[in-house]
N, C-alpha and C positions, 0 to 999 in steps of 0.2 A: 719751448724748443721741441721739435718732433724727434722721436727715436729713429735716427738714420745711421748710415754707415759712418757719418762724420763725428758721431759721439765719441768722446775720449773715454776709453775703458779705465775703470778704477784699477789701480795697481796694488791693492792690499788684500790680505786675507784676514787680518785681525781687525774686527769691527768693534772691539772694546777699547782700542787705543785712540783717545780723542786727539792726541797730537798727530798721529798718522793721518787721521781723517781730515784734520785741518790742513795738513800739508798737501794732501791730494786736492782738496778744494782750492787751495792757493795756486796749485799747478794747473788748474783749469778743469778739474773733474766736475761733471754736472751733477748736482744733488738729486736730480730727477731720474737719471738714466745711467747705464753703463756699468753696473755691477755684474757679477758672474752670471753667464748665460742670460744676459738681458734682465737679470733680477734688478729691481729698483733698490738703490742704496738704503732707503728707509726700511724696506722689507728685509734686507740683509741685516741691518742693525737690530730690527725687531726679533729676528730669529737667533742671532748669535753675537749681538753687540751689547751695548751698555746703555743705561738711561741717559748718561751724559752725552753719548754720541747721538742718541735719538733727539735730545733737546737741541743739539747743534744743527742736525739736518732738518728738523721740523721747522726751524725758523727760515729755511732757505727753499724748501720744496714748494711747488705750486699748490699741492693739495695733500694734506696728511692722510686723507682717505682715498687717495688714488689707488685703483685696483691693478693688480698684476695677476693674470690668469684667474680672474674672478674673485680674488680675495684682497683685502687691505692689509697694510702692515700690522694693524691691531689684531686682525684675525690670525695672522702668522704668529704673533707673540703668544696669543692664547692657545693655539693649537700645540705649540712647543712647550707650554707650561712656563713661559717667561713672564711671570706676574709682575716682576719689577719693570720690565719693558712695557707691558700692557698699561700699567699705571702711568708711566711716563708719557705714553701716547695719548691717553685720555686727558692728561693734564695740559696737553697742547692742542686739544680740540678734536681728537679722533672720536668717532661715533660708535659706541659698542653695539648699537641696535640697528645699524644699517643692514638691510637684507642682502644676503649673498649665500653662495655655496649650498644650494638645495635647502634653504631655510635655516642654515646654521650661521646666524650672525655671530660676531665675536661674543656678544652678551649671552646668547643661547648656548654657545659652545662652552663658555666658562661655567655654566650650570652643571656640566657633565664632568668637570675637573675637580681638583682638590680644594679650590677656592670658589665655591658657588656664590659667595657674597662679594666677589670682586667688583661687580657693578650693581648699582641699585636696579631692582627688577622694574622693567618698563611697565608691565601689566601682568596679571595672573596668566593671561593667554600666552605670554611669551615664555612660560616655563616649559619643562620637559613633559612629554606625554607619558602615560603609564608604562608603555613599552620601553621608551627611552630611559626612564628612571630605573626600570628593572635591569636593563643592560648595564647601566652605571653601577648598580648595586652588585651585579654578578662580577664585574671587573674588579670592584673593590674587595670581593671575596676571593676570586680566583688567583689574582696576581700574588697576594701574600701567601696563599696556600701553596703555590708552586715555588715561591722563594726565589732567591737570586741564583743564577747558574754561574758558578765560578769559572767553568770551562765547558763550552759545548761545541767548540770547533770540531767539525767532522760529523756532528749529529744530524741525522735526518729522521723525520717521523711523519706518520700519517694518522690523522684523527678522523675516525669514520663514525657517523651517526647511525644509531638504531640497528647495528648488527653486532653479533657476538664475535669473540675471538675464533670460535669454531667456524662460523660462517666466513669470516675473513680468510681463514686458512683454506677453506674450500674454494673460495673465489680466486685465490692466488695459486691454487693447485700445488700447495706446499706440503711438505712432509716433515715430521719431527726430526730435529737435528740433535738427537740424543748422543751421537758419537762425537760431538764437537766440544772441545774444552773452551767454554765461553770466557773464563777468566783469562786464559792465554790469548784469546781473540781480542779482548779489551786491551791487553798490554801490547800486542804486536800483531795487528790484523794483516800486515803485509806478509807475514809468514804463512798465511793460509790462502791458497789460491781461490778458495770458494768464499772468501770473506764477504764479497759483494752480494752473495746469494743467501747469507745468513741474516735473518731478521727475528726480532722478538715481538710477541703479541700478548696483550693483556686486556681482559675485560675491565671496563670502568663504567661508572654511572653514565648512561646515555649512549653507550656504544663500545668502541674498543680503540686501542692505540697500538700502532705498529712502529717499532723503532729499529734503527741501525746506527749505533753510536760511532761507527767508523766509516760510513759510506752514504751514498746518496740514493740508494735504490727505492726506499719508500716515497721519495719525492718525485720519482720518475713518472712520466705520463702513462707508461705501461701499467704501473701499479695502480695509479689513480683511476684509470679506465676500468680496471677489473674490480676495484673495491667499491665504486660509486653507483652502480646501477640501482635505481630505486631509492637512492639516498644521497648524501653529500659527504665529500672527503676533502679535508683541508690538510695540506702537507707542506713541509719546508725542509730546507737543507742549509746548514751553517757551513759554508765553504771555508776550509782553513786558509785558502788564498785570499779570502776577504769577501764579505757580503752574504746576505741572506737571500735565497731564492725560494720560490714556492709556487704552488698551484692550488686552485680550487676546482674540484670536479663535481659536477652534478649529473646524475643519471648517465654516466659514461662520457660526458662532454667535459673537456679540460680547458680551463682558463688560467693563464699565467698570472701571477701577482708578485709584486715586490712590496716590502714594507714602505709605506709612504711617509714622507716628511711634509712639513707645511709647504715646501716648495714644489713637491712632486705630486701632491694630491690632485687628480684631474678635476678641472672646473665643472665637469658635467657628472661627477660621481654621484651615486645615489646617497640619500640622507643617511641610511643605515651604514653604508660603507665609510662615510666620513666619520661617523660616530665611533665605529669600531677601530679605525685607524688612529683616531685621537686617543681612545681609551687604552689601546694596547701598543702604542708606540714604544719601541725598545723592548717589547716583550713578545717576540714572535711565537714562542711555544704556547703561551697563554692565548694569543690570537687564534692559533689553530684549534686549540681546545674549545674556545668560546664559539668559533665559527661553526663547529660541528655539534655544539650543544653538549659537550662532555663536561660533567661536573666533578672534576678531580678534587680530591681533598688534600693531596700532597703530590710531590714531583716524582714519586717512585716509579709509576708506569712509564714515564718519559726518560728514565735513566736505566732501569733494569726491567726485565720481563718475567712473567710467570711461565712462559713457554717459548722455546726457540725453534725456529723452522728453517728448513732449507728450501729455497725457491727452485723451481725448474730452470733449466738453462734456456734462456730466450733473450731477445733484445728488449730489455725493459725500458729503453729510451723511447720506444714507439708504442 
């Protein structure tokens, strides 16, 4: 059956409930099509379902290795760290070494995760390159070093490679904010009309970090453009209203980015982008640090700063 407007949309959000899935199928839902935003049901189950649901759907679909946006259901399970679902898919015939996603087959991608022995290695050539292995090792060091953020809603930061805090201060045309009560600003930034112009900056191995725990200014294009000439700047903002937004700026040119899931990773993404998205999923601060090549040993510079600055008045959104 072709994916057309006549396809009956699935009416469930819980892909772990086998009874609900069976009820949808009995009501006429197509096992091949019709999940959220044209997502294939088997892909949805691989991402956020259960092995039992996968087994049910796998016996009904036309092809367990059918692709959606360049990736199979097995690739989706591996990207999201769902090893239980990955094993279930292989048990019903999914191919872990089918080429896709800029050379990242499900099998190769699994080598970059916490279960590199998930599938038997097809050949030595299928393994990680030296650069890829180094990226995996750095993620394994950096994420635990930064630890878990109990609460970072409202935090924005910019990680800039190869420049010092003093150079960042000059590029931002900032001045010391020695007259500001930073502790009071942490507690009630809304009481300070200049809160969105106060940022902290700290030297770290590989460059510097600019933070604003109560606003989005380091994430703005205006900041990124001024910080990135001759280098790279990765920035993010944890919006209290929901969601992480960010940008990457290289030599003054800004590109927007959003943390990618297995569903949203572009099919034409570069190999290194896919690897970074996989390694740092759910860790946006670590993603920014790694992107700029900053080798932090703890979370301190992303929470508190050595020096606080007042930015000049300008439209930082442009």
